[in-house]
N, C-alpha and C positions, 0 to 999 in steps of 0.2 A: 488782110490782117484784121481780125475782129476786134472790136472794142468791148471792154468789160465795164459796163455802166453800173452805178450803185443799185439800180433796180434788179439787174440780172445777178448782181452779187448777192443781194438779199434773197432772191429766189433760190440761188444755188445754196446759200447757207440754210435756208428753210428746208430745201430738199435734203441736204446733208443731215440736218437734225432729224428729219422724218425718218431717213434711212437708219440713222443711229438708234432712234427710239424703237424702230421695228426690230433691228438686230438685237437690242437689249431685251425687248419684250420676248423675242423668240428664245434667247439664251436663258432667260429666267422663268420661262413658262413651264408648266407641267406637261410633259410629252407622253409619259407612259406610266403604267402601274405594274408592279411585280405580282404575278399570280401565285397561288399556293404551290403550284408545281415548279416554281422558279422561273418560268418564262415571262417575258414582258408583253403587255397588251397596251395598245394605243389608248391613252386617256380620252374618255368621251363624256363631256358634260351632259350630253343628251341622254346617254345611258344612265347616268347618275340621276338625272331628273326623273326618268321613268321609274326608277326604283323608289325614289322618295314619294312620288305621286301614288304608287301602289301601296306604300305604307300608310300614307294619309287616308286613302280610301278604305283601307282595312281598319283604320282607327275610327272610321265613321264620319270623316270630313266630307262636306258636300262639294260638288264640282265647282261652284262659283267661289269657293274658298281656296282652291288649289293653286291660285296665282302666287301664293307665298312660296311654293316650291322653287320658282325661279330665283327668288331672293335667297333662299337657303343654298341653292347651288352656287350662286355668285359668292356668297360668304365662304362656302366650303372651298371653292377654287382659290379665293383670296388667301385663306388660311394655309392651304397646302403650298401655295406659291411662296408665301413668306417663310415657311418652315423648310421646304426642300429646294427652293430657288433654282431649279433646273440642273443642279449638280448631282443630286441623289434622287433615286427612284423610290417613291413610297410603295409600301405593300398594300394589298387589299385591306389588311387589318388596320393599317394606318388611316386609310381613307374612311373606313367604317367608324373608327374612333372619332375622327373630325366631324363626320356627319352627325353622329350622336350628340356630340358636344354642341354643335350648331343648332340642332333641333331643340335641345334643352334651352339654349340661349334665346330661342324664339318662343319660349313657353309652350313647346310642343312635346312635352314629356311623354304623353300617351302615344304620339307618333314614333318617338324614339324607341319605345318598347316594341311597337309593332315592326319597326324596321329591323330590330335585332332578331325577332322571331321569324320575320319574313326571309331574311338572309339565311338564318339557320335552317329553316324548312327547305328552302330552295337548294341549299348546299347538300342536304341529305338526299334530295331528289336527284341531284346531279351525280352523286356518288353511287356507282353501280353496286348492286347486291352481289355477294360472293357466295357461291354454293359449291358443294362437292367434298368438303373436308370438315363438315360439322356433324351435329347430332340429329338423330331421327326422333320425331315426336309422335306419339300415338294419342288418339282421341280418348278421353275418359268421360268428360261431361257433355261434350258438344256433339252435334250431328252434322255429317257432310251435307253441304248445300243449304244449311240453315244457320243464319247468324244468331248468336246468343240473344240479341235484343228481340228477335222475332218470337222467341218463346216466352216473353215476359209481357204481362199486361201493364200498361203505363197509365198514369193519370197526372193531372196538373193540380198543384197545391200552392198554398202560401206558406213560406217559411217565416216564422215570426218568433222572436225571443224577447222576453220582458225581464226587467230587473226585479229586485225584491219589493219595489214599490208598485209594481204592476205597470210601469212605464215601458213602452216599446223602445228597445235599444237596437233592434235590427228587424227589417222586414223586406222580403222579396216575393212578389206575387208571380203566379203562373210559372212555377218551376216544374219541370218534368222529372218524375221519379217513378220507380217501380211501385205498383199498388201495394205490395207486401211490406214496403219499408215503413217503419214506425215514424210518427211525427217527430220524435226526438232525433232519430237518425237523419231525417230530412233537414231539421233545423241546424244540426251540427255541420253536416256536409255542405249545405248551401252557404251558411255564414262563414265557415272556417276555410273551405277549400275551393269554392268557385272563384275563378279569376275575374278581374275587372271590377270597375265601380258599378254599384247598383244604379240602374237607369241609363247606363251608357251602352251603345251598340255592341261593344266588344265584351260585355259581361256574359259569362257562361250562365245558361238558364236551364240546362238539362244535365242529369247525371251521365247521360251518354257522352256529352262533351268532356266531362271530367275524366271518366274512365278511358275514353279514347285517347285523350291527351297523354295520359301516362302509359297505357298498355301499348298503343301503336308506336309511341316514341321509343319505348324499350325494345319492342320487336324490330324496329328499323335499325337500332344499334346492332342487334344480332344479325340482321341481314347484311349490313355494311361490313361487319367484322368477321363474317364467315362462320357464324356459330351454328348455322343450320345446313343440313345435307342438301335439302331441296327447297324450292319456293313453297311447296305444299307443307313441308314441315314448319316453315315460318308462319304460314297462315294458321295451321293447327295450334301452334304455340300462342299466337295472338288471340284466337278465339277462346282457347282454354283459359287464358289469363283474364280476359274480359268476363267470361262466365263466373270465374271464382270471385272476382272483385264485385261485380254488380249484384251477385247473389249473397254477398256478405259472408262468404266462406273463409275469407282471409282479407287482410287489409295492410297496406303499407303504412309506414310511419308518416307523421305530418310533413317533414321536409320533402318527401317524395311528392306528395300532393301539392305542396306549395311550389316546387321548383321544376319538376320534370315536365318537359314540353314547353317550358318558358325560357329557361336559360341554356345557352350552348353547353356549359359545363356545370350542371346543377349540383347543389349540395344535397346529398341524399342521406347521409348519416344523421341520426338523431342525437347520438351521444358522443361527446368528445372529452378527452382528458388532456389538459395542457400542462406545460411545465413553466417554471420561472426561476431565474437565478438572481443572486444578490447584486443587481446592477440596474441602474435607472433605465437604461435602454431596454433591458429585458422586461421590466415592469410595464413600461409604456407599450412595448410590443404586445404584452399580454392584454392590455386594454384594447388594442386594435383587433387582435385575434378573437377575443371574446365577443366584441361588438359585431364582427362579421358573422360569427357563428350564430349569435342571437338573431341577427337580421335574416339569416336563412332559415330560421325556425327551429334551430337545434339548441341543445343545452350543453354545458361544459362544467367540468370540475377541475380544481387545481389545489395542490398542496403548497401552502405559502411558507412552510418551514425553512426553505433555503434563505429567506430574507432575515437579515440580522435583526435582533430584538431592539426594543427601545432602550434597553439597558447597556447597549454596546455603542462604541464610538464609530464615527465615520472615518474613512481612511484619510490619514494625514490631517486630521482636524481634532479640535477639542470638543466639537459638537457631537451630540448623540443622535443616533438614527431615529427616524420616525417610527419604525417598527411596522410589522405587517398589519396591525389593526387599523392604523391610519390609512394605509393604502386600500384596505378593504372598503373604506367609506367611498373612495373614488370609484372603485370597481362596482360597488353596489349601486351607486348613482347612475352609472352608464347602463347597467342592467335594467334599472327601473324605467328609463326613458326609451329604451329600444324595444319596440314591439316585435315579438317573434314572428318571422315570416311576413312582416307587414300587416299582421292581424291584431286582434285585440288582447291576446294573452301576453303576460310579461315573460321575460327571459327566464330560463331554468338554469340555476347556478348552484354549484357546490363549492364550499371553501373548507379546507382541512388544515389543522395544525397538529403537529406531533406533541405528545404528552411531555417530552423533554425540552420543549422550546421555552426560553425564559419568559415569554409573554403569554404563557398558557393560561394563567389566571384571568388576565384581561380578556382573552379570547372566549373562555368559558362563560364569563359574565356579560359580555358586550351586548348580546341580544336581549337578555333578561332586563338589563338596565334600560335599554331603549323601550322595552315593553312597558315598564313603569311610567316612562314619560308619556306614552300613548294613553295609559289609564288616567293620568293627571289631566291630559287634554280632553278626554271624554267627560271627566268629572266637571270640567269647565264649560261643557256644552258643545264640544266639537264632535262632528260625525265620526263614529268609530267603525264604519263599514270598510270593506277591503280597499276601496278607492277614495275613502274619505280623508279629510285633512289630518285627522289624528294620527293615522298610520303612515300617510304619505309624507309627513314632516319629520319622521325619525329615520335613523340609519338601520342598515342590515336587514331590511324587509324583503330583499329580492334573492336571498341565498339560503340554502341549507348549510348549517355549520356542523362539522363533525370533528371530534377529538380522536386522534389516531393513537391507540394504546398498544402496549406490548405485553407479553406474558410476564416480563420482569415487573412491570408496573402492577399488574393484577396480583402477582405474588406479594408485592410490597403492601398492597391493600389488605390481603388476607392476613399478613403477619403484623399489620399495624406499624409498618416500617417507614423510614424516611424515603423521600423521593427528591433527587437533586436534578434540576434542569442544567443544560449545558449551553455555553455561548456558541453561537453559530459560527463565528469567525475563527475562534481559537480552540473550541472543544473543552475549554476549562469549565469547572463547576460554576454555576451561577446561583439562582435562588433555590432554596430547599423548602420542602413542604412535608407535612405528614401525608402519606399517600391517601389515607382515608379522607383527609380534608379535601383533597382535590376531587375524589370520587363523590363526596357529599356536595361539593360545588356543582358538579356536572348534573347530579340528580335534582338538585334544587332549581337550577336554571332551566332544565328540561321540564320540570313541573310547572314553572311559570309561563314558559313560552314555546315548549316543544323542541328547543335547541339548547345545547348541542346534542347530536347523536354520537354514537361511538363506532369506530372501525377498528377491527382487531388485526393489527399489522403482522404479528407473528404468524397467526393462522393463515392469513391471506397469502403471505409469501411462502409459507410451507406448502400450500396447495397450488402455487404458481406453476403454470405449465410451460413457461418460457424463461426459466431462471437464468440461463446463460446470456440472455439479451439484456436484462436489467431487472431491477426490483420494481415491485408495484408500490406506488406512493399515494395513489388517489383513486377516485371513482368518478363516474358521472353523477349528476344530481340525484337520480333515483337509486343509485348504487347497485343496479343490476349489471352494469358494465364496470368491471374491476380489472384493470389491465395496465399496460405500460404507459408512461408519459408520452404525449404527442401522438396519440392514436385515436381512432374513432371506430 
């Protein structure tokens, strides 16, 4: 008969605790990851570390600094364990999201960007090209066996931009461009479209890198999605596109140069038309939508006429609405601080109000009134340049304003008749004007500051090609894109 002493009891308890801890650790540990095809793959911290190190090296980090990769992996595993705790299986997208967040927490934003592009590029390399059901492409500009770049004489230049005072605001030396490019073209392309920070290893330094990033990415999409009949057709398409772009025969819009080959799902449209309804959530959603559009380098327009006027009451309240003009201030401020595409230009924005909206007088005059404030500030000695404090301290400087008029209004102007606005919420008559007074206000305000412009609603919708889908209420900032709400 064996005796159970306190020491053996303690040992047994310790062993029991150790076994319990091990069981608990196994039960809560991350065991597998769900791949894109739905299958499970054993989770490997070593594989994770290799991917992160590859991104770090691509971002220009030296070998002696790569020890931080181990710390990042440990934090990633810890986060995934806390979130999924052994009961659910994270997807590869979940893992990537945690990795990016952890890299940012470690002040490795540049590595995070490289990790996204690294995974994106490898994913496309892994996805096989599909041929046999696509289009055939004939050569028009290019020669078999000769890459388009081989037919161009290249040279190194300095891209430099100065402001109105002669001060250098941008400079990048030793950039490679075709010899026939003008210096202006070089300055614009390098400053606006080259990716990466100047002076950093991942900064683009050649027009070849820019053109390849866009043209090859687009061609690879076609390869993957079966757009080409043969691999040769894909190569011809790629070379023809490169020839057209590098020889300045055609050019994509800015969002394409900003985003293609950088983001997995790039924002490529330059012009958006948004909608808004008379609801606070919708207004705040518009703020988010516009902000992301501006961030991607695009512009947007919206008609704010669905918002009730400042002369109407809030639902179930004795208080009056702020009206669209007040919300324009907030939307304008967001546009002013968001640089399009992460570059130096401001956002492009169009704001429209219908001629029968009760706040139409305030809308017509709002920008001209702010212009007068800027003049007063300049008279007081403030800098009146485009980025100076005189104009940066007033409202409505980041949007084009347009009044949307109808044939009925124009007829009332011709006949010197009355024009009555209508409440948004009830449709009842609101404020009345002489039609010619409103037209005079529009002309006077535009003479002072260039806004508002005019859009001719009746004619636009008469020429509308998709009448059965919905009416046209707005345009993009430049007004060459005039179509349905929530389109691009």
